[in-house]
C-alpha positions as CSV (number, residue, x, y, z in Angstrom):
1,L,6.6,13.5,9.1
2,N,6.0,16.5,11.3
3,A,7.4,14.8,14.4
4,Q,10.5,13.8,12.4
5,K,11.0,17.4,11.2
6,T,10.8,18.7,14.8
7,G,13.1,16.0,16.1
8,D,10.5,14.4,18.3
9,V,11.2,11.0,16.7
10,G,14.2,9.8,14.8
11,K,13.1,6.8,12.8
12,V,9.7,5.6,11.7
13,V,8.8,2.0,11.2
14,V,5.7,1.3,9.1
15,V,4.4,-2.2,9.8
16,C,2.1,-3.8,7.3
17,I,0.3,-6.9,8.5
18,S,-1.5,-8.7,5.8
19,D,-2.7,-12.1,4.6
20,G,-1.0,-11.3,1.3
21,R,-4.2,-11.2,-0.6
22,A,-4.6,-7.8,-2.0
23,N,-8.3,-7.4,-2.8
24,V,-9.2,-3.8,-2.1
25,P,-7.7,-0.9,-4.1
26,L,-6.4,2.1,-2.2
27,C,-9.0,4.4,-3.6
28,V,-11.8,2.2,-2.1
29,S,-10.1,2.1,1.3
30,K,-10.1,5.9,1.2
31,G,-13.9,6.0,0.5
32,E,-13.7,6.6,-3.2
33,E,-15.0,4.4,-6.0
34,F,-12.8,2.2,-8.2
35,D,-12.7,3.2,-11.8
36,P,-12.5,0.1,-14.0
37,A,-11.2,2.2,-16.8
38,A,-7.9,2.7,-14.8
39,D,-7.2,-1.1,-15.1
40,E,-7.2,-2.6,-18.5
41,D,-7.4,-6.1,-17.0
42,S,-10.4,-5.3,-14.8
43,K,-13.2,-7.9,-14.7
44,D,-16.7,-7.3,-13.6
45,G,-15.8,-3.8,-12.3
46,K,-13.2,-5.3,-9.9
47,P,-9.4,-4.6,-10.1
48,S,-7.1,-7.2,-11.4
49,R,-4.4,-8.9,-9.2
50,K,-1.7,-7.1,-11.3
51,Y,-3.3,-3.7,-10.7
52,L,-3.4,-4.4,-6.9
53,K,0.1,-5.7,-6.8
54,D,1.4,-2.7,-8.8
55,E,-0.4,-0.4,-6.4
56,V,1.2,-2.0,-3.3
57,I,4.7,-1.8,-4.9
58,A,4.2,1.8,-5.8
59,C,3.2,2.7,-2.2
60,A,6.3,0.7,-0.9
61,K,8.6,2.6,-3.2
62,K,7.2,6.0,-2.1
63,L,7.8,5.0,1.6
64,G,11.2,3.6,0.8
65,V,12.6,6.9,-0.4
66,L,11.6,8.9,2.6
67,P,14.6,9.4,4.9
68,G,14.3,7.8,8.3
69,F,11.4,5.5,7.2
70,N,11.6,1.7,7.4
71,L,8.9,-0.7,6.1
72,L,8.2,-4.1,7.6
73,C,5.7,-6.4,5.9
74,I,4.4,-9.4,7.8
75,D,2.5,-12.0,5.8
76,T,0.1,-13.8,8.1
77,E,-1.1,-16.4,5.6
78,N,-0.3,-19.9,6.8
79,K,1.1,-21.6,3.7
């Protein structure tokens, strides 16, 4: 964002390379603990697929509204 504001870069492309199997919530990847109370469908203290999918969609929407940002998702799963 800072480089965009100063004019050092024009466009930003965020590339997400994934096997398409969301299994770790964002909070855990940031070093925090997952709170099962935040997910009504949580089982055994783990987030539900719906929770993880909603989290990914919410992040994509936040990036999508930033001017000059493009998002490219590559699914590496061979199916």
